[in-house]
N, CA, C and O atoms as a GROMACS GRO file, in nm:
protein
  608
    1MET      N    1   6.945 -14.833  -7.267
    1MET     CA    2   6.933 -14.715  -7.350
    1MET      C    3   6.914 -14.762  -7.494
    1MET      O    4   6.987 -14.848  -7.543
    2ARG      N    5   6.817 -14.704  -7.561
    2ARG     CA    6   6.785 -14.745  -7.697
    2ARG      C    7   6.898 -14.715  -7.794
    2ARG      O    8   6.933 -14.801  -7.875
    3ARG      N    9   6.956 -14.598  -7.787
    3ARG     CA   10   7.063 -14.558  -7.880
    3ARG      C   11   7.198 -14.583  -7.814
    3ARG      O   12   7.256 -14.494  -7.752
    4LYS      N   13   7.247 -14.705  -7.827
    4LYS     CA   14   7.370 -14.747  -7.759
    4LYS      C   15   7.490 -14.662  -7.797
    4LYS      O   16   7.582 -14.646  -7.717
    5GLU      N   17   7.491 -14.606  -7.919
    5GLU     CA   18   7.606 -14.524  -7.961
    5GLU      C   19   7.614 -14.392  -7.883
    5GLU      O   20   7.717 -14.325  -7.886
    6LYS      N   21   7.507 -14.355  -7.815
    6LYS     CA   22   7.507 -14.232  -7.736
    6LYS      C   23   7.532 -14.258  -7.587
    6LYS      O   24   7.552 -14.164  -7.510
    7GLU      N   25   7.531 -14.383  -7.548
    7GLU     CA   26   7.543 -14.419  -7.407
    7GLU      C   27   7.686 -14.401  -7.357
    7GLU      O   28   7.783 -14.434  -7.426
    8ILE      N   29   7.698 -14.348  -7.237
    8ILE     CA   30   7.827 -14.336  -7.168
    8ILE      C   31   7.826 -14.435  -7.053
    8ILE      O   32   7.742 -14.426  -6.963
    9LEU      N   33   7.918 -14.529  -7.055
    9LEU     CA   34   7.929 -14.628  -6.948
    9LEU      C   35   8.052 -14.605  -6.861
    9LEU      O   36   8.060 -14.656  -6.749
   10ASP      N   37   8.147 -14.529  -6.912
   10ASP     CA   38   8.273 -14.505  -6.841
   10ASP      C   39   8.250 -14.411  -6.722
   10ASP      O   40   8.206 -14.297  -6.740
   11ARG      N   41   8.279 -14.459  -6.603
   11ARG     CA   42   8.256 -14.381  -6.480
   11ARG      C   43   8.335 -14.250  -6.482
   11ARG      O   44   8.283 -14.146  -6.440
   12GLU      N   45   8.459 -14.254  -6.528
   12GLU     CA   46   8.540 -14.131  -6.532
   12GLU      C   47   8.478 -14.026  -6.623
   12GLU      O   48   8.481 -13.907  -6.591
   13GLU      N   49   8.423 -14.068  -6.736
   13GLU     CA   50   8.359 -13.972  -6.826
   13GLU      C   51   8.234 -13.913  -6.762
   13GLU      O   52   8.208 -13.793  -6.775
   14MET      N   53   8.156 -13.996  -6.692
   14MET     CA   54   8.038 -13.944  -6.622
   14MET      C   55   8.080 -13.845  -6.513
   14MET      O   56   8.018 -13.740  -6.497
   15GLU      N   57   8.184 -13.879  -6.438
   15GLU     CA   58   8.230 -13.789  -6.331
   15GLU      C   59   8.289 -13.660  -6.388
   15GLU      O   60   8.285 -13.557  -6.321
   16SER      N   61   8.343 -13.665  -6.508
   16SER     CA   62   8.390 -13.543  -6.574
   16SER      C   63   8.272 -13.451  -6.606
   16SER      O   64   8.281 -13.330  -6.588
   17ILE      N   65   8.163 -13.509  -6.652
   17ILE     CA   66   8.042 -13.430  -6.679
   17ILE      C   67   7.992 -13.368  -6.549
   17ILE      O   68   7.960 -13.249  -6.546
   18ILE      N   69   7.986 -13.447  -6.443
   18ILE     CA   70   7.941 -13.396  -6.313
   18ILE      C   71   8.030 -13.280  -6.268
   18ILE      O   72   7.980 -13.180  -6.216
   19SER      N   73   8.160 -13.293  -6.286
   19SER     CA   74   8.252 -13.189  -6.240
   19SER      C   75   8.235 -13.058  -6.316
   19SER      O   76   8.270 -12.952  -6.265
   20LYS      N   77   8.182 -13.065  -6.438
   20LYS     CA   78   8.164 -12.945  -6.520
   20LYS      C   79   8.023 -12.886  -6.511
   20LYS      O   80   8.000 -12.774  -6.557
   21ALA      N   81   7.930 -12.959  -6.453
   21ALA     CA   82   7.792 -12.913  -6.445
   21ALA      C   83   7.777 -12.803  -6.340
   21ALA      O   84   7.842 -12.806  -6.236
   22ASP      N   85   7.691 -12.706  -6.370
   22ASP     CA   86   7.663 -12.597  -6.277
   22ASP      C   87   7.541 -12.624  -6.190
   22ASP      O   88   7.529 -12.569  -6.080
   23VAL      N   89   7.451 -12.708  -6.239
   23VAL     CA   90   7.324 -12.732  -6.172
   23VAL      C   91   7.295 -12.881  -6.173
   23VAL      O   92   7.320 -12.950  -6.272
   24CYS      N   93   7.242 -12.930  -6.062
   24CYS     CA   94   7.193 -13.067  -6.055
   24CYS      C   95   7.043 -13.058  -6.030
   24CYS      O   96   6.998 -12.990  -5.938
   25ARG      N   97   6.966 -13.128  -6.111
   25ARG     CA   98   6.822 -13.133  -6.092
   25ARG      C   99   6.791 -13.256  -6.009
   25ARG      O  100   6.820 -13.369  -6.050
   26LEU      N  101   6.732 -13.234  -5.894
   26LEU     CA  102   6.702 -13.342  -5.801
   26LEU      C  103   6.554 -13.376  -5.812
   26LEU      O  104   6.468 -13.289  -5.796
   27GLY      N  105   6.525 -13.503  -5.841
   27GLY     CA  106   6.387 -13.549  -5.854
   27GLY      C  107   6.343 -13.624  -5.730
   27GLY      O  108   6.411 -13.716  -5.684
   28LEU      N  109   6.230 -13.584  -5.676
   28LEU     CA  110   6.173 -13.643  -5.555
   28LEU      C  111   6.030 -13.686  -5.586
   28LEU      O  112   5.971 -13.640  -5.684
   29SER      N  113   5.974 -13.774  -5.503
   29SER     CA  114   5.836 -13.816  -5.525
   29SER      C  115   5.773 -13.859  -5.393
   29SER      O  116   5.834 -13.930  -5.313
   30VAL      N  117   5.650 -13.814  -5.373
   30VAL     CA  118   5.570 -13.859  -5.260
   30VAL      C  119   5.428 -13.881  -5.311
   30VAL      O  120   5.374 -13.798  -5.384
   31ASP      N  121   5.368 -13.991  -5.273
   31ASP     CA  122   5.231 -14.026  -5.315
   31ASP      C  123   5.216 -14.022  -5.467
   31ASP      O  124   5.115 -13.977  -5.519
   32ASN      N  125   5.318 -14.072  -5.537
   32ASN     CA  126   5.319 -14.076  -5.684
   32ASN      C  127   5.309 -13.939  -5.749
   32ASN      O  128   5.268 -13.928  -5.865
   33ILE      N  129   5.346 -13.834  -5.676
   33ILE     CA  130   5.350 -13.699  -5.732
   33ILE      C  131   5.496 -13.658  -5.740
   33ILE      O  132   5.560 -13.638  -5.636
   34PRO      N  133   5.550 -13.644  -5.862
   34PRO     CA  134   5.691 -13.608  -5.876
   34PRO      C  135   5.715 -13.459  -5.855
   34PRO      O  136   5.626 -13.376  -5.874
   35TYR      N  137   5.837 -13.428  -5.815
   35TYR     CA  138   5.880 -13.290  -5.793
   35TYR      C  139   6.027 -13.284  -5.831
   35TYR      O  140   6.106 -13.368  -5.788
   36ILE      N  141   6.064 -13.186  -5.910
   36ILE     CA  142   6.204 -13.170  -5.950
   36ILE      C  143   6.249 -13.029  -5.916
   36ILE      O  144   6.174 -12.933  -5.935
   37VAL      N  145   6.372 -13.018  -5.866
   37VAL     CA  146   6.423 -12.888  -5.825
   37VAL      C  147   6.569 -12.875  -5.867
   37VAL      O  148   6.650 -12.965  -5.843
   38PRO      N  149   6.604 -12.761  -5.931
   38PRO     CA  150   6.745 -12.738  -5.967
   38PRO      C  151   6.822 -12.686  -5.845
   38PRO      O  152   6.775 -12.598  -5.774
   39LEU      N  153   6.941 -12.743  -5.822
   39LEU     CA  154   7.018 -12.707  -5.703
   39LEU      C  155   7.166 -12.693  -5.734
   39LEU      O  156   7.218 -12.756  -5.826
   40ASN      N  157   7.233 -12.608  -5.655
   40ASN     CA  158   7.379 -12.609  -5.652
   40ASN      C  159   7.420 -12.735  -5.579
   40ASN      O  160   7.345 -12.785  -5.495
   41PHE      N  161   7.538 -12.788  -5.610
   41PHE     CA  162   7.574 -12.917  -5.555
   41PHE      C  163   7.725 -12.935  -5.548
   41PHE      O  164   7.801 -12.856  -5.603
   42GLY      N  165   7.765 -13.039  -5.481
   42GLY     CA  166   7.902 -13.088  -5.482
   42GLY      C  167   7.898 -13.238  -5.496
   42GLY      O  168   7.798 -13.301  -5.462
   43TYR      N  169   8.007 -13.296  -5.544
   43TYR     CA  170   8.013 -13.442  -5.565
   43TYR      C  171   8.150 -13.494  -5.524
   43TYR      O  172   8.253 -13.438  -5.562
   44ARG      N  173   8.150 -13.600  -5.447
   44ARG     CA  174   8.276 -13.667  -5.411
   44ARG      C  175   8.244 -13.809  -5.364
   44ARG      O  176   8.148 -13.832  -5.291
   45ASP      N  177   8.327 -13.902  -5.408
   45ASP     CA  178   8.318 -14.041  -5.362
   45ASP      C  179   8.177 -14.099  -5.374
   45ASP      O  180   8.124 -14.157  -5.280
   46SER      N  181   8.118 -14.082  -5.492
   46SER     CA  182   7.984 -14.136  -5.522
   46SER      C  183   7.874 -14.078  -5.435
   46SER      O  184   7.772 -14.143  -5.412
   47CYS      N  185   7.894 -13.956  -5.386
   47CYS     CA  186   7.791 -13.887  -5.308
   47CYS      C  187   7.771 -13.746  -5.362
   47CYS      O  188   7.867 -13.676  -5.394
   48LEU      N  189   7.646 -13.706  -5.371
   48LEU     CA  190   7.608 -13.569  -5.404
   48LEU      C  191   7.571 -13.498  -5.274
   48LEU      O  192   7.516 -13.559  -5.182
   49TYR      N  193   7.602 -13.368  -5.268
   49TYR     CA  194   7.569 -13.288  -5.150
   49TYR      C  195   7.497 -13.161  -5.195
   49TYR      O  196   7.534 -13.099  -5.294
   50PHE      N  197   7.393 -13.124  -5.120
   50PHE     CA  198   7.314 -13.004  -5.147
   50PHE      C  199   7.290 -12.932  -5.014
   50PHE      O  200   7.264 -12.998  -4.913
   51HIS      N  201   7.298 -12.799  -5.014
   51HIS     CA  202   7.260 -12.726  -4.892
   51HIS      C  203   7.122 -12.668  -4.915
   51HIS      O  204   7.086 -12.633  -5.028
   52THR      N  205   7.044 -12.658  -4.810
   52THR     CA  206   6.905 -12.618  -4.821
   52THR      C  207   6.855 -12.566  -4.686
   52THR      O  208   6.914 -12.597  -4.583
   53PRO      N  209   6.749 -12.486  -4.686
   53PRO     CA  210   6.690 -12.448  -4.557
   53PRO      C  211   6.640 -12.572  -4.481
   53PRO      O  212   6.619 -12.678  -4.541
   54LYS      N  213   6.624 -12.558  -4.352
   54LYS     CA  214   6.581 -12.671  -4.270
   54LYS      C  215   6.435 -12.710  -4.291
   54LYS      O  216   6.396 -12.822  -4.260
   55VAL      N  217   6.356 -12.620  -4.345
   55VAL     CA  218   6.215 -12.650  -4.368
   55VAL      C  219   6.182 -12.624  -4.514
   55VAL      O  220   6.245 -12.540  -4.580
   56GLY      N  221   6.083 -12.694  -4.564
   56GLY     CA  222   6.039 -12.673  -4.701
   56GLY      C  223   5.998 -12.803  -4.766
   56GLY      O  224   6.008 -12.911  -4.708
   57LYS      N  225   5.952 -12.791  -4.888
   57LYS     CA  226   5.898 -12.904  -4.962
   57LYS      C  227   6.001 -13.016  -4.980
   57LYS      O  228   5.970 -13.133  -4.960
   58LYS      N  229   6.126 -12.980  -5.019
   58LYS     CA  230   6.230 -13.083  -5.037
   58LYS      C  231   6.248 -13.164  -4.910
   58LYS      O  232   6.250 -13.287  -4.913
   59MET      N  233   6.260 -13.094  -4.800
   59MET     CA  234   6.285 -13.161  -4.672
   59MET      C  235   6.169 -13.253  -4.635
   59MET      O  236   6.191 -13.366  -4.592
   60ASP      N  237   6.047 -13.205  -4.652
   60ASP     CA  238   5.930 -13.288  -4.621
   60ASP      C  239   5.928 -13.413  -4.708
   60ASP      O  240   5.898 -13.523  -4.661
   61MET      N  241   5.959 -13.396  -4.836
   61MET     CA  242   5.954 -13.510  -4.928
   61MET      C  243   6.064 -13.612  -4.896
   61MET      O  244   6.038 -13.732  -4.898
   62ILE      N  245   6.184 -13.566  -4.867
   62ILE     CA  246   6.294 -13.658  -4.836
   62ILE      C  247   6.265 -13.737  -4.709
   62ILE      O  248   6.298 -13.855  -4.699
   63LYS      N  249   6.203 -13.672  -4.611
   63LYS     CA  250   6.170 -13.742  -4.487
   63LYS      C  251   6.064 -13.850  -4.510
   63LYS      O  252   6.059 -13.949  -4.437
   64THR      N  253   5.981 -13.832  -4.613
   64THR     CA  254   5.878 -13.930  -4.645
   64THR      C  255   5.928 -14.039  -4.738
   64THR      O  256   5.893 -14.156  -4.722
   65ASN      N  257   6.012 -14.000  -4.836
   65ASN     CA  258   6.064 -14.095  -4.935
   65ASN      C  259   6.206 -14.056  -4.970
   65ASN      O  260   6.229 -13.954  -5.036
   66SER      N  261   6.301 -14.135  -4.927
   66SER     CA  262   6.442 -14.100  -4.948
   66SER      C  263   6.495 -14.139  -5.086
   66SER      O  264   6.608 -14.104  -5.120
   67ARG      N  265   6.416 -14.209  -5.166
   67ARG     CA  266   6.459 -14.247  -5.301
   67ARG      C  267   6.454 -14.125  -5.391
   67ARG      O  268   6.352 -14.056  -5.397
   68VAL      N  269   6.565 -14.097  -5.462
   68VAL     CA  270   6.572 -13.978  -5.547
   68VAL      C  271   6.632 -14.014  -5.682
   68VAL      O  272   6.692 -14.119  -5.701
   69CYS      N  273   6.612 -13.923  -5.775
   69CYS     CA  274   6.673 -13.929  -5.907
   69CYS      C  275   6.743 -13.795  -5.928
   69CYS      O  276   6.703 -13.695  -5.869
   70PHE      N  277   6.847 -13.794  -6.010
   70PHE     CA  278   6.914 -13.668  -6.038
   70PHE      C  279   6.955 -13.662  -6.184
   70PHE      O  280   6.970 -13.765  -6.250
   71GLU      N  281   6.973 -13.539  -6.233
   71GLU     CA  282   7.015 -13.517  -6.372
   71GLU      C  283   7.099 -13.392  -6.378
   71GLU      O  284   7.070 -13.293  -6.312
   72MET      N  285   7.204 -13.399  -6.459
   72MET     CA  286   7.283 -13.280  -6.491
   72MET      C  287   7.328 -13.290  -6.635
   72MET      O  288   7.348 -13.400  -6.687
   73ASP      N  289   7.342 -13.176  -6.700
   73ASP     CA  290   7.385 -13.176  -6.840
   73ASP      C  291   7.477 -13.058  -6.866
   73ASP      O  292   7.472 -12.956  -6.796
   74ILE      N  293   7.561 -13.075  -6.968
   74ILE     CA  294   7.656 -12.970  -7.005
   74ILE      C  295   7.665 -12.962  -7.157
   74ILE      O  296   7.617 -13.051  -7.228
   75ASP      N  297   7.727 -12.856  -7.205
   75ASP     CA  298   7.759 -12.840  -7.347
   75ASP      C  299   7.638 -12.855  -7.438
   75ASP      O  300   7.649 -12.910  -7.547
   76HIS      N  301   7.523 -12.806  -7.394
   76HIS     CA  302   7.403 -12.824  -7.476
   76HIS      C  303   7.385 -12.709  -7.573
   76HIS      O  304   7.400 -12.592  -7.538
   77GLU      N  305   7.352 -12.745  -7.695
   77GLU     CA  306   7.321 -12.646  -7.798
   77GLU      C  307   7.238 -12.711  -7.907
   77GLU      O  308   7.249 -12.831  -7.933
   78VAL      N  309   7.155 -12.631  -7.970
   78VAL     CA  310   7.075 -12.679  -8.082
   78VAL      C  311   7.164 -12.683  -8.206
   78VAL      O  312   7.235 -12.587  -8.236
   79VAL      N  313   7.160 -12.795  -8.276
   79VAL     CA  314   7.232 -12.811  -8.403
   79VAL      C  315   7.126 -12.799  -8.512
   79VAL      O  316   7.050 -12.892  -8.538
   80ARG      N  317   7.123 -12.681  -8.574
   80ARG     CA  318   7.018 -12.652  -8.672
   80ARG      C  319   7.049 -12.713  -8.808
   80ARG      O  320   7.165 -12.720  -8.850
   81ALA      N  321   6.944 -12.756  -8.874
   81ALA     CA  322   6.954 -12.810  -9.009
   81ALA      C  323   6.863 -12.729  -9.100
   81ALA      O  324   6.774 -12.658  -9.053
   82GLU      N  325   6.886 -12.740  -9.230
   82GLU     CA  326   6.802 -12.667  -9.325
   82GLU      C  327   6.655 -12.702  -9.304
   82GLU      O  328   6.569 -12.615  -9.299
   83ASN      N  329   6.628 -12.830  -9.291
   83ASN     CA  330   6.493 -12.875  -9.258
   83ASN      C  331   6.485 -12.883  -9.105
   83ASN      O  332   6.556 -12.963  -9.044
   84PRO      N  333   6.399 -12.804  -9.043
   84PRO     CA  334   6.393 -12.803  -8.896
   84PRO      C  335   6.372 -12.942  -8.835
   84PRO      O  336   6.416 -12.967  -8.723
   85CYS      N  337   6.305 -13.030  -8.906
   85CYS     CA  338   6.283 -13.165  -8.853
   85CYS      C  339   6.412 -13.247  -8.847
   85CYS      O  340   6.417 -13.350  -8.781
   86ASP      N  341   6.516 -13.201  -8.916
   86ASP     CA  342   6.645 -13.269  -8.913
   86ASP      C  343   6.740 -13.208  -8.810
   86ASP      O  344   6.853 -13.253  -8.794
   87SER      N  345   6.694 -13.105  -8.739
   87SER     CA  346   6.776 -13.044  -8.634
   87SER      C  347   6.793 -13.142  -8.519
   87SER      O  348   6.715 -13.237  -8.504
   88SER      N  349   6.895 -13.119  -8.438
   88SER     CA  350   6.918 -13.207  -8.323
   88SER      C  351   6.979 -13.126  -8.209
   88SER      O  352   6.995 -13.004  -8.219
   89MET      N  353   7.012 -13.194  -8.103
   89MET     CA  354   7.076 -13.132  -7.988
   89MET      C  355   7.214 -13.192  -7.967
   89MET      O  356   7.234 -13.312  -7.986
   90LYS      N  357   7.307 -13.107  -7.929
   90LYS     CA  358   7.440 -13.150  -7.888
   90LYS      C  359   7.442 -13.136  -7.736
   90LYS      O  360   7.407 -13.030  -7.683
   91PHE      N  361   7.482 -13.241  -7.665
   91PHE     CA  362   7.483 -13.235  -7.519
   91PHE      C  363   7.560 -13.354  -7.463
   91PHE      O  364   7.591 -13.451  -7.533
   92ARG      N  365   7.590 -13.344  -7.334
   92ARG     CA  366   7.639 -13.455  -7.254
   92ARG      C  367   7.562 -13.450  -7.122
   92ARG      O  368   7.546 -13.343  -7.064
   93SER      N  369   7.516 -13.564  -7.075
   93SER     CA  370   7.434 -13.565  -6.954
   93SER      C  371   7.460 -13.689  -6.870
   93SER      O  372   7.513 -13.790  -6.917
   94VAL      N  373   7.420 -13.679  -6.744
   94VAL     CA  374   7.424 -13.791  -6.650
   94VAL      C  375   7.290 -13.794  -6.578
   94VAL      O  376   7.240 -13.692  -6.533
   95ILE      N  377   7.233 -13.913  -6.568
   95ILE     CA  378   7.112 -13.936  -6.491
   95ILE      C  379   7.142 -14.050  -6.395
   95ILE      O  380   7.205 -14.149  -6.432
   96GLY      N  381   7.096 -14.035  -6.271
   96GLY     CA  382   7.123 -14.141  -6.174
   96GLY      C  383   7.017 -14.150  -6.067
   96GLY      O  384   6.923 -14.071  -6.061
   97TYR      N  385   7.036 -14.250  -5.982
   97TYR     CA  386   6.943 -14.279  -5.873
   97TYR      C  387   7.022 -14.298  -5.744
   97TYR      O  388   7.138 -14.339  -5.746
   98GLY      N  389   6.957 -14.266  -5.635
   98GLY     CA  390   7.023 -14.283  -5.507
   98GLY      C  391   6.926 -14.268  -5.392
   98GLY      O  392   6.805 -14.260  -5.410
   99ARG      N  393   6.984 -14.265  -5.274
   99ARG     CA  394   6.906 -14.251  -5.152
   99ARG      C  395   6.957 -14.129  -5.076
   99ARG      O  396   7.077 -14.114  -5.053
  100ALA      N  397   6.864 -14.042  -5.039
  100ALA     CA  398   6.898 -13.917  -4.971
  100ALA      C  399   6.892 -13.934  -4.820
  100ALA      O  400   6.808 -14.007  -4.766
  101SER      N  401   6.982 -13.866  -4.753
  101SER     CA  402   6.979 -13.859  -4.607
  101SER      C  403   7.017 -13.716  -4.567
  101SER      O  404   7.073 -13.641  -4.646
  102LEU      N  405   6.987 -13.682  -4.444
  102LEU     CA  406   7.017 -13.548  -4.393
  102LEU      C  407   7.135 -13.557  -4.297
  102LEU      O  408   7.137 -13.642  -4.208
  103LEU      N  409   7.232 -13.470  -4.316
  103LEU     CA  410   7.348 -13.466  -4.227
  103LEU      C  411   7.313 -13.381  -4.105
  103LEU      O  412   7.259 -13.271  -4.118
  104ASP      N  413   7.345 -13.432  -3.988
  104ASP     CA  414   7.310 -13.363  -3.863
  104ASP      C  415   7.429 -13.300  -3.793
  104ASP      O  416   7.417 -13.192  -3.735
  105GLU      N  417   7.542 -13.365  -3.797
  105GLU     CA  418   7.659 -13.319  -3.724
  105GLU      C  419   7.722 -13.197  -3.791
  105GLU      O  420   7.732 -13.191  -3.914
  106ILE      N  421   7.764 -13.100  -3.711
  106ILE     CA  422   7.824 -12.976  -3.763
  106ILE      C  423   7.944 -13.007  -3.852
  106ILE      O  424   7.956 -12.950  -3.960
  107GLU      N  425   8.032 -13.097  -3.808
  107GLU     CA  426   8.153 -13.127  -3.888
  107GLU      C  427   8.118 -13.194  -4.020
  107GLU      O  428   8.183 -13.168  -4.122
  108GLU      N  429   8.017 -13.281  -4.020
  108GLU     CA  430   7.970 -13.343  -4.146
  108GLU      C  431   7.921 -13.235  -4.242
  108GLU      O  432   7.951 -13.237  -4.361
  109LYS      N  433   7.844 -13.142  -4.188
  109LYS     CA  434   7.791 -13.034  -4.270
  109LYS      C  435   7.905 -12.948  -4.326
  109LYS      O  436   7.903 -12.911  -4.443
  110ARG      N  437   8.003 -12.917  -4.243
  110ARG     CA  438   8.117 -12.836  -4.289
  110ARG      C  439   8.191 -12.905  -4.402
  110ARG      O  440   8.226 -12.842  -4.502
  111ARG      N  441   8.215 -13.035  -4.388
  111ARG     CA  442   8.284 -13.109  -4.494
  111ARG      C  443   8.202 -13.107  -4.623
  111ARG      O  444   8.257 -13.090  -4.732
  112ALA      N  445   8.072 -13.124  -4.610
  112ALA     CA  446   7.984 -13.120  -4.728
  112ALA      C  447   7.983 -12.982  -4.791
  112ALA      O  448   7.988 -12.970  -4.914
  113LEU      N  449   7.978 -12.877  -4.709
  113LEU     CA  450   7.983 -12.741  -4.763
  113LEU      C  451   8.115 -12.716  -4.835
  113LEU      O  452   8.117 -12.649  -4.939
  114ASP      N  453   8.224 -12.768  -4.781
  114ASP     CA  454   8.354 -12.756  -4.850
  114ASP      C  455   8.347 -12.819  -4.989
  114ASP      O  456   8.398 -12.764  -5.086
  115ILE      N  457   8.284 -12.935  -4.999
  115ILE     CA  458   8.272 -13.005  -5.128
  115ILE      C  459   8.189 -12.922  -5.225
  115ILE      O  460   8.223 -12.911  -5.343
  116ILE      N  461   8.080 -12.862  -5.176
  116ILE     CA  462   7.995 -12.779  -5.262
  116ILE      C  463   8.070 -12.654  -5.307
  116ILE      O  464   8.074 -12.623  -5.426
  117VAL      N  465   8.131 -12.583  -5.213
  117VAL     CA  466   8.203 -12.459  -5.246
  117VAL      C  467   8.320 -12.488  -5.339
  117VAL      O  468   8.345 -12.413  -5.433
  118GLU      N  469   8.391 -12.597  -5.313
  118GLU     CA  470   8.505 -12.633  -5.398
  118GLU      C  471   8.462 -12.662  -5.542
  118GLU      O  472   8.536 -12.635  -5.636
  119HIS      N  473   8.342 -12.718  -5.558
  119HIS     CA  474   8.290 -12.746  -5.692
  119HIS      C  475   8.281 -12.619  -5.776
  119HIS      O  476   8.307 -12.621  -5.897
  120TYR      N  477   8.244 -12.508  -5.714
  120TYR     CA  478   8.224 -12.383  -5.787
  120TYR      C  479   8.345 -12.291  -5.786
  120TYR      O  480   8.368 -12.217  -5.882
  121SER      N  481   8.423 -12.293  -5.678
  121SER     CA  482   8.531 -12.195  -5.666
  121SER      C  483   8.670 -12.256  -5.666
  121SER      O  484   8.769 -12.186  -5.682
  122GLY      N  485   8.678 -12.387  -5.648
  122GLY     CA  486   8.808 -12.451  -5.641
  122GLY      C  487   8.878 -12.433  -5.508
  122GLY      O  488   8.995 -12.471  -5.493
  123GLN      N  489   8.810 -12.375  -5.411
  123GLN     CA  490   8.870 -12.354  -5.279
  123GLN      C  491   8.769 -12.386  -5.170
  123GLN      O  492   8.650 -12.399  -5.198
  124VAL      N  493   8.816 -12.397  -5.048
  124VAL     CA  494   8.727 -12.421  -4.935
  124VAL      C  495   8.716 -12.294  -4.853
  124VAL      O  496   8.788 -12.197  -4.877
  125ASN      N  497   8.626 -12.294  -4.758
  125ASN     CA  498   8.592 -12.174  -4.684
  125ASN      C  499   8.584 -12.205  -4.536
  125ASN      O  500   8.590 -12.321  -4.495
  126GLU      N  501   8.572 -12.101  -4.455
  126GLU     CA  502   8.543 -12.118  -4.313
  126GLU      C  503   8.398 -12.077  -4.292
  126GLU      O  504   8.351 -11.979  -4.350
  127TYR      N  505   8.328 -12.152  -4.209
  127TYR     CA  506   8.186 -12.127  -4.187
  127TYR      C  507   8.162 -12.105  -4.039
  127TYR      O  508   8.212 -12.179  -3.954
  128LYS      N  509   8.084 -12.003  -4.009
  128LYS     CA  510   8.048 -11.978  -3.870
  128LYS      C  511   7.950 -12.087  -3.825
  128LYS      O  512   7.861 -12.127  -3.900
  129GLU      N  513   7.969 -12.132  -3.704
  129GLU     CA  514   7.887 -12.242  -3.652
  129GLU      C  515   7.738 -12.208  -3.658
  129GLU      O  516   7.656 -12.294  -3.689
  130LYS      N  517   7.704 -12.083  -3.629
  130LYS     CA  518   7.563 -12.042  -3.631
  130LYS      C  519   7.504 -12.058  -3.772
  130LYS      O  520   7.391 -12.104  -3.787
  131MET      N  521   7.582 -12.022  -3.873
  131MET     CA  522   7.535 -12.035  -4.011
  131MET      C  523   7.516 -12.182  -4.046
  131MET      O  524   7.414 -12.220  -4.105
  132VAL      N  525   7.613 -12.264  -4.011
  132VAL     CA  526   7.605 -12.408  -4.042
  132VAL      C  527   7.488 -12.471  -3.969
  132VAL      O  528   7.418 -12.557  -4.024
  133ASP      N  529   7.466 -12.428  -3.846
  133ASP     CA  530   7.357 -12.484  -3.765
  133ASP      C  531   7.220 -12.449  -3.822
  133ASP      O  532   7.123 -12.522  -3.799
  134HIS      N  533   7.210 -12.338  -3.895
  134HIS     CA  534   7.081 -12.292  -3.945
  134HIS      C  535   7.046 -12.346  -4.084
  134HIS      O  536   6.945 -12.306  -4.141
  135LEU      N  537   7.126 -12.436  -4.137
  135LEU     CA  538   7.092 -12.493  -4.267
  135LEU      C  539   7.097 -12.645  -4.259
  135LEU      O  540   7.153 -12.703  -4.166
  136SER      N  541   7.038 -12.706  -4.358
  136SER     CA  542   7.043 -12.852  -4.370
  136SER      C  543   7.131 -12.888  -4.488
  136SER      O  544   7.144 -12.811  -4.583
  137VAL      N  545   7.189 -13.005  -4.481
  137VAL     CA  546   7.267 -13.058  -4.592
  137VAL      C  547   7.209 -13.195  -4.627
  137VAL      O  548   7.195 -13.283  -4.542
  138ILE      N  549   7.177 -13.209  -4.754
  138ILE     CA  550   7.126 -13.336  -4.807
  138ILE      C  551   7.244 -13.410  -4.868
  138ILE      O  552   7.321 -13.354  -4.946
  139LYS      N  553   7.257 -13.536  -4.833
  139LYS     CA  554   7.359 -13.623  -4.893
  139LYS      C  555   7.285 -13.731  -4.972
  139LYS      O  556   7.196 -13.798  -4.920
  140VAL      N  557   7.322 -13.746  -5.098
  140VAL     CA  558   7.265 -13.853  -5.180
  140VAL      C  559   7.376 -13.953  -5.210
  140VAL      O  560   7.474 -13.921  -5.277
  141GLN      N  561   7.358 -14.073  -5.160
  141GLN     CA  562   7.449 -14.183  -5.193
  141GLN      C  563   7.406 -14.236  -5.329
  141GLN      O  564   7.298 -14.294  -5.343
  142VAL      N  565   7.491 -14.216  -5.430
  142VAL     CA  566   7.457 -14.258  -5.566
  142VAL      C  567   7.461 -14.411  -5.573
  142VAL      O  568   7.562 -14.473  -5.538
  143GLU      N  569   7.351 -14.469  -5.618
  143GLU     CA  570   7.342 -14.615  -5.632
  143GLU      C  571   7.369 -14.658  -5.776
  143GLU      O  572   7.426 -14.765  -5.800
  144SER      N  573   7.326 -14.576  -5.871
  144SER     CA  574   7.352 -14.607  -6.012
  144SER      C  575   7.342 -14.478  -6.092
  144SER      O  576   7.273 -14.384  -6.053
  145MET      N  577   7.414 -14.476  -6.204
  145MET     CA  578   7.402 -14.362  -6.295
  145MET      C  579   7.447 -14.407  -6.434
  145MET      O  580   7.521 -14.504  -6.450
  146THR      N  581   7.398 -14.334  -6.531
  146THR     CA  582   7.436 -14.359  -6.669
  146THR      C  583   7.452 -14.224  -6.738
  146THR      O  584   7.394 -14.124  -6.696
  147GLY      N  585   7.530 -14.224  -6.842
  147GLY     CA  586   7.552 -14.100  -6.916
  147GLY      C  587   7.505 -14.114  -7.059
  147GLY      O  588   7.484 -14.224  -7.111
  148LYS      N  589   7.488 -13.998  -7.121
  148LYS     CA  590   7.446 -13.995  -7.261
  148LYS      C  591   7.512 -13.875  -7.327
  148LYS      O  592   7.527 -13.769  -7.265
  149LYS      N  593   7.551 -13.891  -7.453
  149LYS     CA  594   7.606 -13.778  -7.527
  149LYS      C  595   7.554 -13.784  -7.670
  149LYS      O  596   7.528 -13.890  -7.725
  150SER      N  597   7.541 -13.666  -7.726
  150SER     CA  598   7.497 -13.654  -7.864
  150SER      C  599   7.575 -13.540  -7.928
  150SER      O  600   7.591 -13.434  -7.869
  151GLY      N  601   7.624 -13.564  -8.049
  151GLY     CA  602   7.699 -13.462  -8.119
  151GLY      C  603   7.846 -13.462  -8.087
  151GLY      O  604   7.917 -13.368  -8.124
  152TYR      N  605   7.896 -13.565  -8.019
  152TYR     CA  606   8.037 -13.576  -7.982
  152TYR      C  607   8.096 -13.702  -8.041
  152TYR      O  608   8.214 -13.730  -8.022
   0.00000   0.00000   0.00000
């Protein structure tokens, strides 16, 4: 990172940002054509989890290329200056890389859904087997990540 004073290297600080984020942007690529999609998510033990329909562009891309990138940010606001060119942004963010896989087993999916629901509500839920069977869960094993902050 060029601006070392903005870099976050502490894993706990990065995981704190992840725990406060509402959206994770998942970056995928096939045939050198990038695609990014904002998703609800859960995070635990260096893994991200996303629920999604069984068919669609994300699923097709992951089956072709499991390498992914992700980004989440919090506390963002414009810091205005008298001269607009001196304005800046206040934010904290995490960007990382990993490998995506699809969870097949009902119990794996239920555990992943618990992680996602807990991220937003602080509690877990019961899921009907038919509902769980009709969706896919993407698991991203995080291989590396870095954080950045400005205005803190």
